[in-house]
A tleap script that builds the chain and sets N, CA, C and O, in Angstrom:
source leaprc.protein.ff14SB
mol = sequence {
  NMET GLN ASN SER ILE LEU LEU GLN ASN VAL
  SER PRO GLU ARG LEU THR GLU LEU ILE LYS
  ASP GLY VAL LYS SER GLN LEU GLU ASP PHE
  LYS LYS GLU PHE HIE ASN LEU ASN SER LYS
  GLU ASP LEU LEU ASN ARG GLN GLN VAL LEU
  GLU LEU LEU ASN ILE ASN ALA THR THR LEU
  TRP HIE TYR GLN ASN LYS GLY LYS ILE PRO
  PHE TYR LYS LEU ALA ASN LYS CYS TYR TYR
  LYS ARG SER GLU ILE MET ASN SER LEU ILE
  PRO VAL LYS CLYS
}
set mol.1.N position { 69.530 135.678 86.323 }
set mol.1.CA position { 68.467 135.742 86.644 }
set mol.1.C position { 67.486 135.158 87.421 }
set mol.1.O position { 66.770 135.541 88.347 }
set mol.2.N position { 67.668 133.940 86.691 }
set mol.2.CA position { 66.490 132.797 87.338 }
set mol.2.C position { 66.896 132.546 88.465 }
set mol.2.O position { 65.958 132.417 89.252 }
set mol.3.N position { 68.486 132.335 89.189 }
set mol.3.CA position { 68.825 131.997 90.376 }
set mol.3.C position { 68.722 133.690 91.508 }
set mol.3.O position { 68.822 133.655 92.734 }
set mol.4.N position { 68.541 134.805 90.812 }
set mol.4.CA position { 68.683 135.399 91.622 }
set mol.4.C position { 67.105 135.584 92.489 }
set mol.4.O position { 66.987 136.097 93.602 }
set mol.5.N position { 65.763 134.910 91.479 }
set mol.5.CA position { 64.727 134.969 91.648 }
set mol.5.C position { 64.264 133.618 92.882 }
set mol.5.O position { 63.511 133.683 93.853 }
set mol.6.N position { 65.072 132.460 92.337 }
set mol.6.CA position { 65.298 131.589 93.476 }
set mol.6.C position { 65.991 132.336 94.638 }
set mol.6.O position { 65.456 132.249 95.743 }
set mol.7.N position { 66.543 132.690 94.574 }
set mol.7.CA position { 67.574 132.991 96.118 }
set mol.7.C position { 66.489 133.635 96.738 }
set mol.7.O position { 66.128 133.056 97.763 }
set mol.8.N position { 65.877 134.605 96.461 }
set mol.8.CA position { 64.942 135.495 97.134 }
set mol.8.C position { 63.790 134.898 97.696 }
set mol.8.O position { 63.384 135.470 98.708 }
set mol.9.N position { 63.130 133.879 97.316 }
set mol.9.CA position { 62.310 132.693 98.007 }
set mol.9.C position { 63.221 131.983 99.262 }
set mol.9.O position { 62.512 131.910 100.265 }
set mol.10.N position { 64.185 131.601 99.425 }
set mol.10.CA position { 64.886 130.484 100.671 }
set mol.10.C position { 64.982 131.773 101.634 }
set mol.10.O position { 65.081 132.979 101.410 }
set mol.11.N position { 64.931 131.215 102.469 }
set mol.11.CA position { 65.397 131.535 103.689 }
set mol.11.C position { 66.968 131.648 104.105 }
set mol.11.O position { 67.640 130.812 103.503 }
set mol.12.N position { 67.653 132.404 104.910 }
set mol.12.CA position { 68.896 132.231 105.213 }
set mol.12.C position { 69.249 131.211 105.960 }
set mol.12.O position { 70.449 130.956 106.057 }
set mol.13.N position { 68.284 130.415 106.642 }
set mol.13.CA position { 68.888 128.803 107.505 }
set mol.13.C position { 68.918 127.958 105.938 }
set mol.13.O position { 69.999 127.401 105.745 }
set mol.14.N position { 67.739 127.766 104.641 }
set mol.14.CA position { 67.731 126.856 104.489 }
set mol.14.C position { 68.735 127.332 103.052 }
set mol.14.O position { 69.047 126.506 102.194 }
set mol.15.N position { 69.034 128.392 103.011 }
set mol.15.CA position { 70.261 128.869 102.171 }
set mol.15.C position { 72.088 128.312 102.898 }
set mol.15.O position { 73.168 128.187 102.319 }
set mol.16.N position { 71.726 128.126 104.209 }
set mol.16.CA position { 73.002 128.021 104.662 }
set mol.16.C position { 72.968 126.428 104.453 }
set mol.16.O position { 73.855 125.861 103.816 }
set mol.17.N position { 71.902 125.755 105.021 }
set mol.17.CA position { 72.060 124.292 104.383 }
set mol.17.C position { 72.280 123.958 103.232 }
set mol.17.O position { 72.983 122.959 103.076 }
set mol.18.N position { 71.838 124.567 102.218 }
set mol.18.CA position { 72.129 124.125 101.047 }
set mol.18.C position { 73.265 124.081 100.907 }
set mol.18.O position { 73.796 123.041 100.516 }
set mol.19.N position { 74.136 125.448 101.246 }
set mol.19.CA position { 75.500 125.356 101.160 }
set mol.19.C position { 76.226 124.918 101.269 }
set mol.19.O position { 76.949 124.333 100.462 }
set mol.20.N position { 76.294 125.090 102.581 }
set mol.20.CA position { 76.671 123.550 103.459 }
set mol.20.C position { 76.648 121.404 103.397 }
set mol.20.O position { 77.139 120.544 104.127 }
set mol.21.N position { 75.763 121.362 102.061 }
set mol.21.CA position { 75.611 120.342 101.683 }
set mol.21.C position { 76.390 120.130 100.446 }
set mol.21.O position { 76.936 119.050 100.218 }
set mol.22.N position { 76.472 121.447 99.397 }
set mol.22.CA position { 77.047 121.196 98.414 }
set mol.22.C position { 78.818 121.090 98.751 }
set mol.22.O position { 79.560 120.271 98.210 }
set mol.23.N position { 79.201 122.012 99.658 }
set mol.23.CA position { 80.721 122.082 100.564 }
set mol.23.C position { 80.781 120.558 100.757 }
set mol.23.O position { 81.680 119.902 100.231 }
set mol.24.N position { 79.865 120.022 101.478 }
set mol.24.CA position { 79.935 118.797 102.156 }
set mol.24.C position { 79.764 117.722 101.000 }
set mol.24.O position { 80.553 116.780 101.076 }
set mol.25.N position { 78.814 117.701 99.883 }
set mol.25.CA position { 79.071 116.751 98.806 }
set mol.25.C position { 80.848 117.030 98.138 }
set mol.25.O position { 81.727 116.182 97.983 }
set mol.26.N position { 80.885 118.147 97.925 }
set mol.26.CA position { 82.013 118.267 96.852 }
set mol.26.C position { 83.274 117.911 97.339 }
set mol.26.O position { 83.943 117.276 96.523 }
set mol.27.N position { 84.055 118.229 98.935 }
set mol.27.CA position { 84.609 116.996 100.104 }
set mol.27.C position { 84.268 116.001 99.921 }
set mol.27.O position { 85.374 115.541 99.638 }
set mol.28.N position { 83.396 114.898 99.795 }
set mol.28.CA position { 83.113 113.658 100.015 }
set mol.28.C position { 84.000 113.549 98.346 }
set mol.28.O position { 85.002 112.834 98.379 }
set mol.29.N position { 83.672 114.198 96.989 }
set mol.29.CA position { 83.837 113.727 96.131 }
set mol.29.C position { 84.979 113.941 96.234 }
set mol.29.O position { 85.563 113.053 95.612 }
set mol.30.N position { 85.773 114.721 96.731 }
set mol.30.CA position { 87.719 115.064 96.077 }
set mol.30.C position { 88.216 113.916 97.086 }
set mol.30.O position { 89.167 113.211 96.749 }
set mol.31.N position { 87.618 113.738 98.243 }
set mol.31.CA position { 88.381 112.766 99.426 }
set mol.31.C position { 88.013 111.364 98.471 }
set mol.31.O position { 89.103 110.827 98.277 }
set mol.32.N position { 87.176 110.739 97.950 }
set mol.32.CA position { 86.709 109.559 96.958 }
set mol.32.C position { 87.894 109.631 96.016 }
set mol.32.O position { 88.661 108.668 96.001 }
set mol.33.N position { 88.149 110.786 95.142 }
set mol.33.CA position { 88.822 111.091 94.047 }
set mol.33.C position { 90.708 110.662 94.656 }
set mol.33.O position { 91.518 109.778 94.375 }
set mol.34.N position { 90.695 111.925 95.632 }
set mol.34.CA position { 92.329 111.389 96.458 }
set mol.34.C position { 92.537 110.554 96.705 }
set mol.34.O position { 93.737 110.395 96.930 }
set mol.35.N position { 91.817 109.574 96.848 }
set mol.35.CA position { 91.889 108.140 97.582 }
set mol.35.C position { 92.185 107.159 96.374 }
set mol.35.O position { 93.194 106.473 96.211 }
set mol.36.N position { 91.176 107.246 95.645 }
set mol.36.CA position { 91.567 106.559 94.087 }
set mol.36.C position { 93.123 106.596 93.593 }
set mol.36.O position { 93.832 105.672 93.196 }
set mol.37.N position { 93.335 107.636 93.716 }
set mol.37.CA position { 94.788 108.498 92.908 }
set mol.37.C position { 95.704 107.906 93.933 }
set mol.37.O position { 96.616 107.342 93.329 }
set mol.38.N position { 95.876 107.773 95.489 }
set mol.38.CA position { 96.485 107.497 96.060 }
set mol.38.C position { 96.960 105.815 96.535 }
set mol.38.O position { 97.955 105.346 97.088 }
set mol.39.N position { 95.298 105.064 95.830 }
set mol.39.CA position { 95.716 104.070 95.373 }
set mol.39.C position { 96.309 102.906 94.371 }
set mol.39.O position { 96.602 101.717 94.501 }
set mol.40.N position { 96.335 103.971 93.196 }
set mol.40.CA position { 96.879 103.543 92.256 }
set mol.40.C position { 98.337 103.314 92.300 }
set mol.40.O position { 98.968 104.018 93.088 }
set mol.41.N position { 99.026 102.391 91.539 }
set mol.41.CA position { 100.744 102.525 91.728 }
set mol.41.C position { 100.694 103.749 90.193 }
set mol.41.O position { 100.198 103.655 89.070 }
set mol.42.N position { 101.325 104.611 90.766 }
set mol.42.CA position { 101.694 106.132 89.800 }
set mol.42.C position { 102.982 105.320 89.324 }
set mol.42.O position { 103.759 104.686 90.038 }
set mol.43.N position { 103.037 105.598 87.137 }
set mol.43.CA position { 103.917 105.100 86.815 }
set mol.43.C position { 104.477 106.795 86.080 }
set mol.43.O position { 103.909 107.807 85.669 }
set mol.44.N position { 105.671 106.391 86.215 }
set mol.44.CA position { 106.717 107.953 85.840 }
set mol.44.C position { 107.274 107.385 84.418 }
set mol.44.O position { 107.570 106.191 84.455 }
set mol.45.N position { 107.446 107.975 83.302 }
set mol.45.CA position { 108.164 108.365 82.355 }
set mol.45.C position { 109.865 108.615 82.830 }
set mol.45.O position { 110.254 108.951 83.949 }
set mol.46.N position { 110.599 108.375 81.768 }
set mol.46.CA position { 111.992 108.762 82.445 }
set mol.46.C position { 112.352 109.966 82.516 }
set mol.46.O position { 113.238 110.324 83.292 }
set mol.47.N position { 111.639 110.888 81.609 }
set mol.47.CA position { 111.369 112.421 82.279 }
set mol.47.C position { 111.143 112.832 83.258 }
set mol.47.O position { 111.802 113.661 83.886 }
set mol.48.N position { 109.795 112.123 83.664 }
set mol.48.CA position { 109.331 112.699 85.117 }
set mol.48.C position { 109.935 112.081 85.991 }
set mol.48.O position { 109.471 112.249 87.119 }
set mol.49.N position { 110.842 111.391 85.911 }
set mol.49.CA position { 111.764 110.838 87.177 }
set mol.49.C position { 113.140 112.099 87.506 }
set mol.49.O position { 113.641 112.718 88.445 }
set mol.50.N position { 113.285 111.915 85.908 }
set mol.50.CA position { 114.599 113.526 86.037 }
set mol.50.C position { 113.680 114.662 86.953 }
set mol.50.O position { 113.894 114.842 88.152 }
set mol.51.N position { 113.028 115.112 86.474 }
set mol.51.CA position { 112.375 116.267 87.173 }
set mol.51.C position { 112.029 116.203 87.925 }
set mol.51.O position { 111.623 117.251 88.428 }
set mol.52.N position { 111.823 114.541 88.917 }
set mol.52.CA position { 110.852 114.642 90.197 }
set mol.52.C position { 112.360 114.763 90.462 }
set mol.52.O position { 112.798 115.906 90.326 }
set mol.53.N position { 113.205 113.854 90.800 }
set mol.53.CA position { 114.797 113.744 91.231 }
set mol.53.C position { 115.784 115.260 90.964 }
set mol.53.O position { 116.816 115.567 91.561 }
set mol.54.N position { 115.235 115.857 90.122 }
set mol.54.CA position { 116.245 117.021 89.865 }
set mol.54.C position { 117.773 116.235 89.369 }
set mol.54.O position { 118.798 116.521 89.987 }
set mol.55.N position { 117.803 115.509 88.526 }
set mol.55.CA position { 118.820 114.933 87.914 }
set mol.55.C position { 118.911 114.800 86.508 }
set mol.55.O position { 118.048 115.157 85.706 }
set mol.56.N position { 120.258 114.144 86.185 }
set mol.56.CA position { 120.357 114.206 84.787 }
set mol.56.C position { 120.151 113.148 84.484 }
set mol.56.O position { 119.742 112.352 85.330 }
set mol.57.N position { 120.421 112.653 82.782 }
set mol.57.CA position { 119.803 111.276 82.437 }
set mol.57.C position { 121.117 110.375 82.778 }
set mol.57.O position { 120.870 109.341 83.399 }
set mol.58.N position { 122.351 110.604 82.485 }
set mol.58.CA position { 123.335 109.823 83.265 }
set mol.58.C position { 123.026 109.618 84.413 }
set mol.58.O position { 123.233 108.499 84.881 }
set mol.59.N position { 122.474 110.580 85.157 }
set mol.59.CA position { 122.961 110.137 86.480 }
set mol.59.C position { 121.918 108.597 86.793 }
set mol.59.O position { 122.006 107.489 87.321 }
set mol.60.N position { 120.891 109.518 86.010 }
set mol.60.CA position { 119.850 108.146 86.636 }
set mol.60.C position { 120.124 106.555 85.983 }
set mol.60.O position { 119.856 105.480 86.521 }
set mol.61.N position { 120.787 106.816 84.562 }
set mol.61.CA position { 121.223 105.592 83.998 }
set mol.61.C position { 122.202 104.928 84.700 }
set mol.61.O position { 122.421 103.720 84.611 }
set mol.62.N position { 123.072 106.083 85.732 }
set mol.62.CA position { 124.167 105.091 86.894 }
set mol.62.C position { 123.275 104.630 87.504 }
set mol.62.O position { 123.175 103.407 87.413 }
set mol.63.N position { 122.391 105.254 88.255 }
set mol.63.CA position { 121.117 104.264 89.720 }
set mol.63.C position { 120.452 103.887 89.382 }
set mol.63.O position { 119.447 103.779 90.085 }
set mol.64.N position { 120.440 103.089 87.291 }
set mol.64.CA position { 119.388 101.897 87.376 }
set mol.64.C position { 120.345 101.072 86.671 }
set mol.64.O position { 119.791 100.106 86.146 }
set mol.65.N position { 122.033 101.144 86.415 }
set mol.65.CA position { 122.739 99.898 86.552 }
set mol.65.C position { 123.057 99.773 87.663 }
set mol.65.O position { 123.369 98.585 87.742 }
set mol.66.N position { 123.172 100.155 88.473 }
set mol.66.CA position { 123.861 100.422 90.434 }
set mol.66.C position { 122.234 99.440 90.870 }
set mol.66.O position { 122.013 98.979 91.990 }
set mol.67.N position { 121.458 99.342 89.882 }
set mol.67.CA position { 120.296 99.141 90.975 }
set mol.67.C position { 119.532 99.566 92.024 }
set mol.67.O position { 118.656 98.897 92.571 }
set mol.68.N position { 119.958 100.994 92.384 }
set mol.68.CA position { 119.221 101.525 92.900 }
set mol.68.C position { 118.231 102.298 92.492 }
set mol.68.O position { 117.902 103.214 93.246 }
set mol.69.N position { 117.546 102.131 91.265 }
set mol.69.CA position { 116.492 102.839 91.425 }
set mol.69.C position { 115.690 101.278 90.597 }
set mol.69.O position { 116.474 100.537 90.004 }
set mol.70.N position { 114.690 101.020 90.609 }
set mol.70.CA position { 114.254 99.953 89.806 }
set mol.70.C position { 113.215 100.504 88.894 }
set mol.70.O position { 112.604 101.563 89.036 }
set mol.71.N position { 113.092 99.511 87.808 }
set mol.71.CA position { 112.680 100.239 86.257 }
set mol.71.C position { 112.277 99.295 85.628 }
set mol.71.O position { 112.742 98.182 85.872 }
set mol.72.N position { 111.421 99.450 84.764 }
set mol.72.CA position { 110.240 98.368 83.823 }
set mol.72.C position { 110.313 98.858 82.450 }
set mol.72.O position { 109.843 99.968 82.197 }
set mol.73.N position { 110.793 98.228 81.635 }
set mol.73.CA position { 110.595 98.332 79.977 }
set mol.73.C position { 109.560 97.704 79.543 }
set mol.73.O position { 109.262 96.580 79.947 }
set mol.74.N position { 108.655 98.584 78.364 }
set mol.74.CA position { 108.150 98.426 77.821 }
set mol.74.C position { 108.786 98.726 76.430 }
set mol.74.O position { 109.737 99.507 76.457 }
set mol.75.N position { 108.445 98.273 75.330 }
set mol.75.CA position { 108.627 98.413 73.912 }
set mol.75.C position { 109.284 99.914 73.968 }
set mol.75.O position { 108.925 101.048 73.650 }
set mol.76.N position { 110.826 99.096 74.737 }
set mol.76.CA position { 112.237 100.125 74.543 }
set mol.76.C position { 111.967 101.310 75.556 }
set mol.76.O position { 112.740 102.205 75.898 }
set mol.77.N position { 110.912 101.121 75.867 }
set mol.77.CA position { 110.663 102.808 76.921 }
set mol.77.C position { 110.383 102.458 78.050 }
set mol.77.O position { 109.342 101.809 78.145 }
set mol.78.N position { 111.203 102.746 79.384 }
set mol.78.CA position { 111.632 102.840 80.757 }
set mol.78.C position { 110.400 103.292 81.540 }
set mol.78.O position { 109.711 104.098 80.916 }
set mol.79.N position { 110.065 103.046 82.459 }
set mol.79.CA position { 109.355 103.295 83.162 }
set mol.79.C position { 109.270 103.169 84.888 }
set mol.79.O position { 109.752 102.092 85.240 }
set mol.80.N position { 108.932 103.739 85.682 }
set mol.80.CA position { 109.059 103.456 87.288 }
set mol.80.C position { 107.825 104.159 88.032 }
set mol.80.O position { 107.120 105.129 87.754 }
set mol.81.N position { 107.873 103.169 89.193 }
set mol.81.CA position { 106.591 103.357 89.916 }
set mol.81.C position { 106.970 104.275 91.198 }
set mol.81.O position { 107.385 103.900 92.294 }
set mol.82.N position { 106.754 105.342 90.822 }
set mol.82.CA position { 106.578 106.694 91.872 }
set mol.82.C position { 106.929 105.965 93.440 }
set mol.82.O position { 107.965 106.401 93.943 }
set mol.83.N position { 106.201 104.937 94.239 }
set mol.83.CA position { 106.424 104.413 95.224 }
set mol.83.C position { 107.865 104.149 95.528 }
set mol.83.O position { 108.583 104.437 96.486 }
set mol.84.N position { 108.064 103.483 94.357 }
set mol.84.CA position { 109.913 102.488 93.932 }
set mol.84.C position { 110.694 103.933 94.441 }
set mol.84.O position { 111.341 104.026 95.484 }
set mol.85.N position { 110.510 104.845 93.620 }
set mol.85.CA position { 111.489 106.151 93.445 }
set mol.85.C position { 111.532 106.217 95.086 }
set mol.85.O position { 112.499 105.907 95.782 }
set mol.86.N position { 110.212 106.710 95.557 }
set mol.86.CA position { 110.261 107.213 97.006 }
set mol.86.C position { 110.670 105.944 97.906 }
set mol.86.O position { 111.268 106.378 98.891 }
set mol.87.N position { 110.588 104.704 97.940 }
set mol.87.CA position { 111.436 103.948 98.653 }
set mol.87.C position { 112.880 103.959 98.350 }
set mol.87.O position { 113.658 103.527 99.200 }
set mol.88.N position { 113.213 104.306 97.486 }
set mol.88.CA position { 114.999 104.293 96.879 }
set mol.88.C position { 115.673 105.491 97.984 }
set mol.88.O position { 116.791 105.440 98.496 }
set mol.89.N position { 114.680 106.508 98.159 }
set mol.89.CA position { 115.820 107.733 99.132 }
set mol.89.C position { 115.920 107.417 99.987 }
set mol.89.O position { 114.955 107.097 100.682 }
set mol.90.N position { 116.999 107.356 100.325 }
set mol.90.CA position { 117.881 107.261 101.799 }
set mol.90.C position { 117.771 108.645 102.922 }
set mol.90.O position { 117.950 109.852 102.762 }
set mol.91.N position { 117.418 107.868 104.012 }
set mol.91.CA position { 117.120 109.694 104.817 }
set mol.91.C position { 118.568 109.406 105.609 }
set mol.91.O position { 119.186 108.394 105.942 }
set mol.92.N position { 118.829 111.289 105.765 }
set mol.92.CA position { 120.472 111.378 106.007 }
set mol.92.C position { 120.099 111.576 107.674 }
set mol.92.O position { 119.145 112.093 108.256 }
set mol.93.N position { 121.305 110.919 108.116 }
set mol.93.CA position { 120.690 110.997 110.035 }
set mol.93.C position { 122.346 111.691 110.564 }
set mol.93.O position { 123.524 111.404 110.354 }
set mol.94.N position { 121.418 112.980 111.526 }
set mol.94.CA position { 122.667 114.062 111.332 }
set mol.94.C position { 122.944 113.811 112.765 }
set mol.94.O position { 123.879 114.386 113.323 }
savepdb mol mol.pdb
quit
C-alpha cells in the first residue's frame, strides 16, 4: 500500500528513470557475477563429468588411464577441471 502511494507522486519520466537505473544496476551485478564465475577454475567431481560427457564410469576410467582426460586426486577422490575437460574434446572435421 505504501508503494502505491509513492508511485502516485512519481512522474512517468521519473518512474522510467528509476526502472532504467534498477535494470542497469541488476545487469551490472549480473555481469560482475558472471565474470567471476568464468574467471574461477570450475572443479567437477566424477559424477558431474559423467553427466557432462554423457558417458559411463568405465569409459571415464579408460580415458583417465590413457591420459585423454587429466584429473586430480585428493583423499582418494578424483576431481577434474572443466576447462581441461572441454579442451580434451577434439573437433571432428568433415
